C-alpha positions in Angstrom: 107.7 109.7 45.9 109.1 110.2 49.5 108.4 113.9 51.2 110.8 114.7 53.9 108.8 117.6 55.6 105.4 116.0 56.8 104.0 117.2 59.6 100.8 115.9 61.8 97.6 118.0 61.2 97.3 118.4 64.6 100.6 120.5 64.9 99.7 122.5 62.0 96.3 123.5 63.3 97.8 124.5 66.5 100.7 126.5 65.1 98.0 128.4 62.8 95.8 129.0 65.9 98.7 130.2 67.8 99.7 132.7 65.0 96.2 133.9 64.4 95.7 134.8 68.4 92.9 132.2 68.8 94.6 129.8 71.1 93.7 131.4 74.1 90.3 132.1 73.4 89.6 128.7 72.4 91.3 127.3 75.6 88.7 129.6 77.4 86.2 128.1 75.8 87.1 124.5 76.2 87.6 125.3 80.1 84.4 127.0 80.5 83.0 124.2 78.5 84.4 121.8 80.7 83.1 123.2 84.1 80.2 120.7 84.0 82.2 118.0 83.8 84.6 118.6 86.3 82.2 119.8 89.4 79.3 117.3 88.0 75.6 117.8 87.0 74.3 118.8 90.8 77.0 121.4 91.4 76.5 122.8 88.1 72.7 123.2 88.6 73.6 125.9 90.7 75.7 128.1 88.4 74.2 130.9 86.9 77.3 132.4 85.2 80.7 131.5 84.0 83.2 133.8 82.4 87.0 134.2 82.3 88.7 137.4 82.4 92.5 137.7 82.7 93.4 134.3 83.8 90.7 134.3 86.5 87.4 132.2 86.3 84.5 134.0 87.2 81.4 131.7 88.6 78.0 133.1 89.7 76.3 130.7 91.9 73.1 130.9 93.4 73.9 128.9 96.4 75.8 130.5 99.4 76.7 127.5 100.9 78.1 125.9 97.6 80.2 129.2 97.2 82.0 128.4 100.6 82.5 124.8 99.7 84.0 125.6 96.6 86.2 128.5 97.9 87.7 125.6 100.2 88.6 123.3 97.4 89.8 126.4 94.9 93.3 125.2 94.2 91.8 121.5 93.5 89.4 123.0 91.1 91.6 125.1 89.1 94.2 122.3 88.6 91.5 119.6 87.4 89.9 122.4 85.2 93.7 122.9 83.4 94.3 119.7 82.9 90.9 119.0 81.5 91.8 121.5 78.6 95.8 120.8 78.8 96.7 124.0 79.1 97.1 126.6 82.1 94.2 128.7 81.1 93.5 129.9 84.6 95.3 131.2 87.6 92.2 131.8 90.3 88.6 131.2 90.5 86.3 133.8 92.0 82.9 132.7 93.3 80.1 135.2 93.2 
């Protein structure tokens, strides 16, 4: 018996997440989780709090020198973080 209406499991899960409104929170969680992979272990040690609100990533840092350095590479970080998740989750980063 051959079935013509087959779908890939990944596509069905994406559609279900989108319908239930869970796609955005899941992508936000994945982006926050990817912070350490994108910036590296050394910079991640100076990070005290990370969260997303209204497509803006807020990053609290314990080093003012590192904060200034990351501000200069903000656009590159946004691009790398979004590509790590595979969706445009953030449009800006605010370092505090």
